[in-house]
PDBQT receptor file of N, H, CA, C and O in Angstrom, charges set to zero:
ATOM      1  N   UNK A   1    -129.378  66.863  24.223  1.00  0.00    +0.000 N 
ATOM      2  CA  UNK A   1    -128.609  67.608  23.256  1.00  0.00    +0.000 C 
ATOM      3  C   UNK A   1    -127.240  66.961  23.089  1.00  0.00    +0.000 C 
ATOM      4  O   UNK A   1    -126.709  66.321  23.996  1.00  0.00    +0.000 OA
ATOM      5  N   UNK A   2    -126.708  67.147  21.928  1.00  0.00    +0.000 N 
ATOM      6  H   UNK A   2    -127.140  67.666  21.190  1.00  0.00    +0.000 HD
ATOM      7  CA  UNK A   2    -125.375  66.644  21.631  1.00  0.00    +0.000 C 
ATOM      8  C   UNK A   2    -124.365  67.766  21.833  1.00  0.00    +0.000 C 
ATOM      9  O   UNK A   2    -124.692  68.946  21.705  1.00  0.00    +0.000 OA
ATOM     10  N   UNK A   3    -123.141  67.383  22.148  1.00  0.00    +0.000 N 
ATOM     11  H   UNK A   3    -122.875  66.424  22.253  1.00  0.00    +0.000 HD
ATOM     12  CA  UNK A   3    -122.115  68.423  22.226  1.00  0.00    +0.000 C 
ATOM     13  C   UNK A   3    -121.408  68.518  20.873  1.00  0.00    +0.000 C 
ATOM     14  O   UNK A   3    -121.597  67.662  20.009  1.00  0.00    +0.000 OA
ATOM     15  N   UNK A   4    -120.619  69.526  20.698  1.00  0.00    +0.000 N 
ATOM     16  H   UNK A   4    -120.465  70.222  21.400  1.00  0.00    +0.000 HD
ATOM     17  CA  UNK A   4    -119.988  69.819  19.414  1.00  0.00    +0.000 C 
ATOM     18  C   UNK A   4    -119.113  68.663  18.939  1.00  0.00    +0.000 C 
ATOM     19  O   UNK A   4    -119.116  68.338  17.752  1.00  0.00    +0.000 OA
ATOM     20  N   UNK A   5    -118.377  68.048  19.833  1.00  0.00    +0.000 N 
ATOM     21  H   UNK A   5    -118.374  68.312  20.797  1.00  0.00    +0.000 HD
ATOM     22  CA  UNK A   5    -117.489  66.946  19.442  1.00  0.00    +0.000 C 
ATOM     23  C   UNK A   5    -118.271  65.762  18.876  1.00  0.00    +0.000 C 
ATOM     24  O   UNK A   5    -117.819  65.121  17.928  1.00  0.00    +0.000 OA
ATOM     25  N   UNK A   6    -119.427  65.469  19.443  1.00  0.00    +0.000 N 
ATOM     26  H   UNK A   6    -119.794  65.990  20.214  1.00  0.00    +0.000 HD
ATOM     27  CA  UNK A   6    -120.264  64.381  18.934  1.00  0.00    +0.000 C 
ATOM     28  C   UNK A   6    -120.798  64.707  17.547  1.00  0.00    +0.000 C 
ATOM     29  O   UNK A   6    -120.836  63.841  16.672  1.00  0.00    +0.000 OA
ATOM     30  N   UNK A   7    -121.209  65.952  17.344  1.00  0.00    +0.000 N 
ATOM     31  H   UNK A   7    -121.178  66.656  18.055  1.00  0.00    +0.000 HD
ATOM     32  CA  UNK A   7    -121.720  66.346  16.032  1.00  0.00    +0.000 C 
ATOM     33  C   UNK A   7    -120.626  66.301  14.971  1.00  0.00    +0.000 C 
ATOM     34  O   UNK A   7    -120.864  65.868  13.843  1.00  0.00    +0.000 OA
ATOM     35  N   UNK A   8    -119.447  66.743  15.331  1.00  0.00    +0.000 N 
ATOM     36  H   UNK A   8    -119.254  67.094  16.247  1.00  0.00    +0.000 HD
ATOM     37  CA  UNK A   8    -118.320  66.698  14.391  1.00  0.00    +0.000 C 
ATOM     38  C   UNK A   8    -118.007  65.256  14.007  1.00  0.00    +0.000 C 
ATOM     39  O   UNK A   8    -117.664  64.978  12.858  1.00  0.00    +0.000 OA
ATOM     40  N   UNK A   9    -118.124  64.348  14.957  1.00  0.00    +0.000 N 
ATOM     41  H   UNK A   9    -118.402  64.574  15.891  1.00  0.00    +0.000 HD
ATOM     42  CA  UNK A   9    -117.822  62.938  14.693  1.00  0.00    +0.000 C 
ATOM     43  C   UNK A   9    -118.784  62.318  13.688  1.00  0.00    +0.000 C 
ATOM     44  O   UNK A   9    -118.385  61.432  12.932  1.00  0.00    +0.000 OA
ATOM     45  N   UNK A  10    -120.027  62.754  13.658  1.00  0.00    +0.000 N 
ATOM     46  H   UNK A  10    -120.352  63.474  14.272  1.00  0.00    +0.000 HD
ATOM     47  CA  UNK A  10    -121.002  62.143  12.749  1.00  0.00    +0.000 C 
ATOM     48  C   UNK A  10    -121.179  62.908  11.443  1.00  0.00    +0.000 C 
ATOM     49  O   UNK A  10    -121.820  62.408  10.518  1.00  0.00    +0.000 OA
ATOM     50  N   UNK A  11    -120.629  64.098  11.354  1.00  0.00    +0.000 N 
ATOM     51  H   UNK A  11    -120.108  64.505  12.105  1.00  0.00    +0.000 HD
ATOM     52  CA  UNK A  11    -120.797  64.918  10.157  1.00  0.00    +0.000 C 
ATOM     53  C   UNK A  11    -119.802  64.505   9.077  1.00  0.00    +0.000 C 
ATOM     54  O   UNK A  11    -118.639  64.215   9.359  1.00  0.00    +0.000 OA
ATOM     55  N   UNK A  12    -120.278  64.485   7.850  1.00  0.00    +0.000 N 
ATOM     56  H   UNK A  12    -121.223  64.720   7.621  1.00  0.00    +0.000 HD
ATOM     57  CA  UNK A  12    -119.396  64.246   6.716  1.00  0.00    +0.000 C 
ATOM     58  C   UNK A  12    -118.559  65.493   6.457  1.00  0.00    +0.000 C 
ATOM     59  O   UNK A  12    -118.899  66.586   6.910  1.00  0.00    +0.000 OA
ATOM     60  N   UNK A  13    -117.472  65.321   5.733  1.00  0.00    +0.000 N 
ATOM     61  H   UNK A  13    -117.196  64.433   5.365  1.00  0.00    +0.000 HD
ATOM     62  CA  UNK A  13    -116.580  66.436   5.425  1.00  0.00    +0.000 C 
ATOM     63  C   UNK A  13    -117.326  67.563   4.723  1.00  0.00    +0.000 C 
ATOM     64  O   UNK A  13    -117.102  68.736   5.023  1.00  0.00    +0.000 OA
ATOM     65  N   UNK A  14    -118.201  67.223   3.802  1.00  0.00    +0.000 N 
ATOM     66  H   UNK A  14    -118.383  66.270   3.558  1.00  0.00    +0.000 HD
ATOM     67  CA  UNK A  14    -118.975  68.219   3.059  1.00  0.00    +0.000 C 
ATOM     68  C   UNK A  14    -119.923  68.983   3.992  1.00  0.00    +0.000 C 
ATOM     69  O   UNK A  14    -120.105  70.191   3.839  1.00  0.00    +0.000 OA
ATOM     70  N   UNK A  15    -120.519  68.285   4.949  1.00  0.00    +0.000 N 
ATOM     71  H   UNK A  15    -120.371  67.304   5.073  1.00  0.00    +0.000 HD
ATOM     72  CA  UNK A  15    -121.418  68.935   5.906  1.00  0.00    +0.000 C 
ATOM     73  C   UNK A  15    -120.635  69.885   6.821  1.00  0.00    +0.000 C 
ATOM     74  O   UNK A  15    -121.131  70.955   7.172  1.00  0.00    +0.000 OA
ATOM     75  N   UNK A  16    -119.434  69.503   7.200  1.00  0.00    +0.000 N 
ATOM     76  H   UNK A  16    -119.031  68.633   6.915  1.00  0.00    +0.000 HD
ATOM     77  CA  UNK A  16    -118.602  70.383   8.035  1.00  0.00    +0.000 C 
ATOM     78  C   UNK A  16    -118.236  71.652   7.278  1.00  0.00    +0.000 C 
ATOM     79  O   UNK A  16    -118.287  72.752   7.828  1.00  0.00    +0.000 OA
ATOM     80  N   UNK A  17    -117.866  71.487   6.011  1.00  0.00    +0.000 N 
ATOM     81  H   UNK A  17    -117.825  70.593   5.565  1.00  0.00    +0.000 HD
ATOM     82  CA  UNK A  17    -117.501  72.647   5.196  1.00  0.00    +0.000 C 
ATOM     83  C   UNK A  17    -118.702  73.565   5.014  1.00  0.00    +0.000 C 
ATOM     84  O   UNK A  17    -118.578  74.787   5.097  1.00  0.00    +0.000 OA
ATOM     85  N   UNK A  18    -119.854  72.976   4.768  1.00  0.00    +0.000 N 
ATOM     86  H   UNK A  18    -119.955  71.984   4.701  1.00  0.00    +0.000 HD
ATOM     87  CA  UNK A  18    -121.076  73.759   4.595  1.00  0.00    +0.000 C 
ATOM     88  C   UNK A  18    -121.431  74.509   5.876  1.00  0.00    +0.000 C 
ATOM     89  O   UNK A  18    -121.847  75.666   5.823  1.00  0.00    +0.000 OA
ATOM     90  N   UNK A  19    -121.270  73.863   7.010  1.00  0.00    +0.000 N 
ATOM     91  H   UNK A  19    -120.932  72.923   7.052  1.00  0.00    +0.000 HD
ATOM     92  CA  UNK A  19    -121.595  74.523   8.276  1.00  0.00    +0.000 C 
ATOM     93  C   UNK A  19    -120.620  75.662   8.585  1.00  0.00    +0.000 C 
ATOM     94  O   UNK A  19    -121.014  76.676   9.162  1.00  0.00    +0.000 OA
ATOM     95  N   UNK A  20    -119.361  75.501   8.205  1.00  0.00    +0.000 N 
ATOM     96  H   UNK A  20    -119.041  74.678   7.736  1.00  0.00    +0.000 HD
ATOM     97  CA  UNK A  20    -118.400  76.593   8.414  1.00  0.00    +0.000 C 
ATOM     98  C   UNK A  20    -118.762  77.807   7.569  1.00  0.00    +0.000 C 
ATOM     99  O   UNK A  20    -118.672  78.942   8.035  1.00  0.00    +0.000 OA
ATOM    100  N   UNK A  21    -119.174  77.566   6.315  1.00  0.00    +0.000 N 
ATOM    101  H   UNK A  21    -119.247  76.643   5.936  1.00  0.00    +0.000 HD
ATOM    102  CA  UNK A  21    -119.597  78.679   5.462  1.00  0.00    +0.000 C 
ATOM    103  C   UNK A  21    -120.837  79.346   6.038  1.00  0.00    +0.000 C 
ATOM    104  O   UNK A  21    -120.929  80.574   6.050  1.00  0.00    +0.000 OA
ATOM    105  N   UNK A  22    -121.791  78.553   6.516  1.00  0.00    +0.000 N 
ATOM    106  H   UNK A  22    -121.716  77.556   6.506  1.00  0.00    +0.000 HD
ATOM    107  CA  UNK A  22    -123.006  79.094   7.120  1.00  0.00    +0.000 C 
ATOM    108  C   UNK A  22    -122.658  79.918   8.356  1.00  0.00    +0.000 C 
ATOM    109  O   UNK A  22    -123.184  81.016   8.534  1.00  0.00    +0.000 OA
ATOM    110  N   UNK A  23    -121.790  79.408   9.197  1.00  0.00    +0.000 N 
ATOM    111  H   UNK A  23    -121.363  78.515   9.053  1.00  0.00    +0.000 HD
ATOM    112  CA  UNK A  23    -121.401  80.119  10.416  1.00  0.00    +0.000 C 
ATOM    113  C   UNK A  23    -120.775  81.472  10.084  1.00  0.00    +0.000 C 
ATOM    114  O   UNK A  23    -121.061  82.482  10.727  1.00  0.00    +0.000 OA
ATOM    115  N   UNK A  24    -119.926  81.470   9.079  1.00  0.00    +0.000 N 
ATOM    116  H   UNK A  24    -119.694  80.649   8.556  1.00  0.00    +0.000 HD
ATOM    117  CA  UNK A  24    -119.262  82.714   8.698  1.00  0.00    +0.000 C 
ATOM    118  C   UNK A  24    -120.244  83.698   8.079  1.00  0.00    +0.000 C 
ATOM    119  O   UNK A  24    -120.226  84.882   8.417  1.00  0.00    +0.000 OA
ATOM    120  N   UNK A  25    -121.096  83.232   7.183  1.00  0.00    +0.000 N 
ATOM    121  H   UNK A  25    -121.111  82.271   6.908  1.00  0.00    +0.000 HD
ATOM    122  CA  UNK A  25    -122.010  84.112   6.465  1.00  0.00    +0.000 C 
ATOM    123  C   UNK A  25    -123.183  84.600   7.289  1.00  0.00    +0.000 C 
ATOM    124  O   UNK A  25    -123.674  85.709   7.075  1.00  0.00    +0.000 OA
ATOM    125  N   UNK A  26    -123.637  83.792   8.222  1.00  0.00    +0.000 N 
ATOM    126  H   UNK A  26    -123.239  82.891   8.395  1.00  0.00    +0.000 HD
ATOM    127  CA  UNK A  26    -124.815  84.152   9.003  1.00  0.00    +0.000 C 
ATOM    128  C   UNK A  26    -124.465  84.567  10.432  1.00  0.00    +0.000 C 
ATOM    129  O   UNK A  26    -125.351  84.765  11.263  1.00  0.00    +0.000 OA
ATOM    130  N   UNK A  27    -123.186  84.695  10.704  1.00  0.00    +0.000 N 
ATOM    131  H   UNK A  27    -122.466  84.535  10.029  1.00  0.00    +0.000 HD
ATOM    132  CA  UNK A  27    -122.709  85.087  12.035  1.00  0.00    +0.000 C 
ATOM    133  C   UNK A  27    -123.279  84.181  13.127  1.00  0.00    +0.000 C 
ATOM    134  O   UNK A  27    -123.751  84.652  14.162  1.00  0.00    +0.000 OA
ATOM    135  N   UNK A  28    -123.225  82.875  12.874  1.00  0.00    +0.000 N 
ATOM    136  H   UNK A  28    -122.841  82.493  12.033  1.00  0.00    +0.000 HD
ATOM    137  CA  UNK A  28    -123.671  81.881  13.848  1.00  0.00    +0.000 C 
ATOM    138  C   UNK A  28    -122.452  81.247  14.501  1.00  0.00    +0.000 C 
ATOM    139  O   UNK A  28    -121.338  81.327  13.984  1.00  0.00    +0.000 OA
ATOM    140  N   UNK A  29    -122.681  80.629  15.624  1.00  0.00    +0.000 N 
ATOM    141  H   UNK A  29    -123.586  80.565  16.044  1.00  0.00    +0.000 HD
ATOM    142  CA  UNK A  29    -121.628  79.854  16.247  1.00  0.00    +0.000 C 
ATOM    143  C   UNK A  29    -121.451  78.542  15.498  1.00  0.00    +0.000 C 
ATOM    144  O   UNK A  29    -122.340  78.118  14.760  1.00  0.00    +0.000 OA
ATOM    145  N   UNK A  30    -120.304  77.902  15.689  1.00  0.00    +0.000 N 
ATOM    146  H   UNK A  30    -119.582  78.247  16.288  1.00  0.00    +0.000 HD
ATOM    147  CA  UNK A  30    -120.020  76.648  14.982  1.00  0.00    +0.000 C 
ATOM    148  C   UNK A  30    -121.050  75.573  15.310  1.00  0.00    +0.000 C 
ATOM    149  O   UNK A  30    -121.489  74.839  14.424  1.00  0.00    +0.000 OA
ATOM    150  N   UNK A  31    -121.431  75.480  16.568  1.00  0.00    +0.000 N 
ATOM    151  H   UNK A  31    -121.074  76.076  17.288  1.00  0.00    +0.000 HD
ATOM    152  CA  UNK A  31    -122.407  74.478  16.985  1.00  0.00    +0.000 C 
ATOM    153  C   UNK A  31    -123.757  74.689  16.297  1.00  0.00    +0.000 C 
ATOM    154  O   UNK A  31    -124.318  73.751  15.732  1.00  0.00    +0.000 OA
ATOM    155  N   UNK A  32    -124.277  75.915  16.343  1.00  0.00    +0.000 N 
ATOM    156  H   UNK A  32    -123.821  76.677  16.802  1.00  0.00    +0.000 HD
ATOM    157  CA  UNK A  32    -125.579  76.208  15.741  1.00  0.00    +0.000 C 
ATOM    158  C   UNK A  32    -125.577  75.962  14.240  1.00  0.00    +0.000 C 
ATOM    159  O   UNK A  32    -126.543  75.429  13.693  1.00  0.00    +0.000 OA
ATOM    160  N   UNK A  33    -124.504  76.347  13.578  1.00  0.00    +0.000 N 
ATOM    161  H   UNK A  33    -123.720  76.780  14.022  1.00  0.00    +0.000 HD
ATOM    162  CA  UNK A  33    -124.416  76.142  12.135  1.00  0.00    +0.000 C 
ATOM    163  C   UNK A  33    -124.384  74.658  11.797  1.00  0.00    +0.000 C 
ATOM    164  O   UNK A  33    -125.021  74.230  10.834  1.00  0.00    +0.000 OA
ATOM    165  N   UNK A  34    -123.656  73.874  12.572  1.00  0.00    +0.000 N 
ATOM    166  H   UNK A  34    -123.139  74.221  13.354  1.00  0.00    +0.000 HD
ATOM    167  CA  UNK A  34    -123.584  72.442  12.307  1.00  0.00    +0.000 C 
ATOM    168  C   UNK A  34    -124.915  71.754  12.590  1.00  0.00    +0.000 C 
ATOM    169  O   UNK A  34    -125.308  70.844  11.861  1.00  0.00    +0.000 OA
ATOM    170  N   UNK A  35    -125.603  72.175  13.627  1.00  0.00    +0.000 N 
ATOM    171  H   UNK A  35    -125.284  72.915  14.220  1.00  0.00    +0.000 HD
ATOM    172  CA  UNK A  35    -126.928  71.610  13.910  1.00  0.00    +0.000 C 
ATOM    173  C   UNK A  35    -127.879  71.900  12.746  1.00  0.00    +0.000 C 
ATOM    174  O   UNK A  35    -128.609  71.011  12.306  1.00  0.00    +0.000 OA
ATOM    175  N   UNK A  36    -127.874  73.124  12.252  1.00  0.00    +0.000 N 
ATOM    176  H   UNK A  36    -127.281  73.846  12.609  1.00  0.00    +0.000 HD
ATOM    177  CA  UNK A  36    -128.745  73.478  11.123  1.00  0.00    +0.000 C 
ATOM    178  C   UNK A  36    -128.410  72.660   9.880  1.00  0.00    +0.000 C 
ATOM    179  O   UNK A  36    -129.300  72.171   9.184  1.00  0.00    +0.000 OA
ATOM    180  N   UNK A  37    -127.109  72.517   9.612  1.00  0.00    +0.000 N 
ATOM    181  H   UNK A  37    -126.386  72.914  10.177  1.00  0.00    +0.000 HD
ATOM    182  CA  UNK A  37    -126.668  71.766   8.436  1.00  0.00    +0.000 C 
ATOM    183  C   UNK A  37    -127.078  70.300   8.533  1.00  0.00    +0.000 C 
ATOM    184  O   UNK A  37    -127.587  69.731   7.566  1.00  0.00    +0.000 OA
ATOM    185  N   UNK A  38    -126.860  69.692   9.686  1.00  0.00    +0.000 N 
ATOM    186  H   UNK A  38    -126.447  70.153  10.471  1.00  0.00    +0.000 HD
ATOM    187  CA  UNK A  38    -127.210  68.285   9.856  1.00  0.00    +0.000 C 
ATOM    188  C   UNK A  38    -128.719  68.068   9.855  1.00  0.00    +0.000 C 
ATOM    189  O   UNK A  38    -129.202  67.052   9.355  1.00  0.00    +0.000 OA
ATOM    190  N   UNK A  39    -129.455  69.011  10.408  1.00  0.00    +0.000 N 
ATOM    191  H   UNK A  39    -129.063  69.836  10.814  1.00  0.00    +0.000 HD
ATOM    192  CA  UNK A  39    -130.914  68.905  10.399  1.00  0.00    +0.000 C 
ATOM    193  C   UNK A  39    -131.439  68.971   8.966  1.00  0.00    +0.000 C 
ATOM    194  O   UNK A  39    -132.326  68.206   8.588  1.00  0.00    +0.000 OA
ATOM    195  N   UNK A  40    -130.900  69.867   8.191  1.00  0.00    +0.000 N 
ATOM    196  H   UNK A  40    -130.179  70.489   8.498  1.00  0.00    +0.000 HD
ATOM    197  CA  UNK A  40    -131.317  69.981   6.796  1.00  0.00    +0.000 C 
ATOM    198  C   UNK A  40    -130.968  68.731   6.012  1.00  0.00    +0.000 C 
ATOM    199  O   UNK A  40    -131.757  68.283   5.180  1.00  0.00    +0.000 OA
ATOM    200  N   UNK A  41    -129.802  68.163   6.263  1.00  0.00    +0.000 N 
ATOM    201  H   UNK A  41    -129.161  68.528   6.939  1.00  0.00    +0.000 HD
ATOM    202  CA  UNK A  41    -129.371  66.939   5.575  1.00  0.00    +0.000 C 
ATOM    203  C   UNK A  41    -130.254  65.747   5.939  1.00  0.00    +0.000 C 
ATOM    204  O   UNK A  41    -130.435  64.832   5.136  1.00  0.00    +0.000 OA
ATOM    205  N   UNK A  42    -130.797  65.765   7.143  1.00  0.00    +0.000 N 
ATOM    206  H   UNK A  42    -130.651  66.509   7.795  1.00  0.00    +0.000 HD
ATOM    207  CA  UNK A  42    -131.627  64.647   7.603  1.00  0.00    +0.000 C 
ATOM    208  C   UNK A  42    -133.044  64.678   7.041  1.00  0.00    +0.000 C 
ATOM    209  O   UNK A  42    -133.757  63.676   7.094  1.00  0.00    +0.000 OA
ATOM    210  N   UNK A  43    -133.448  65.811   6.511  1.00  0.00    +0.000 N 
ATOM    211  H   UNK A  43    -132.869  66.625   6.468  1.00  0.00    +0.000 HD
ATOM    212  CA  UNK A  43    -134.826  65.926   6.010  1.00  0.00    +0.000 C 
ATOM    213  C   UNK A  43    -135.011  65.211   4.716  1.00  0.00    +0.000 C 
ATOM    214  O   UNK A  43    -136.110  65.210   4.163  1.00  0.00    +0.000 OA
TER     215      UNK A  43
């Protein structure tokens, strides 16, 4: 597994913004939201 700092380092600005919106709207933690966002982007 990656830690949050590693994920932030590889995420684009748009992906970070999208994950923050997801975290806020879905009541997820920052890490979980960023993992979901990056996984979706990789598909």
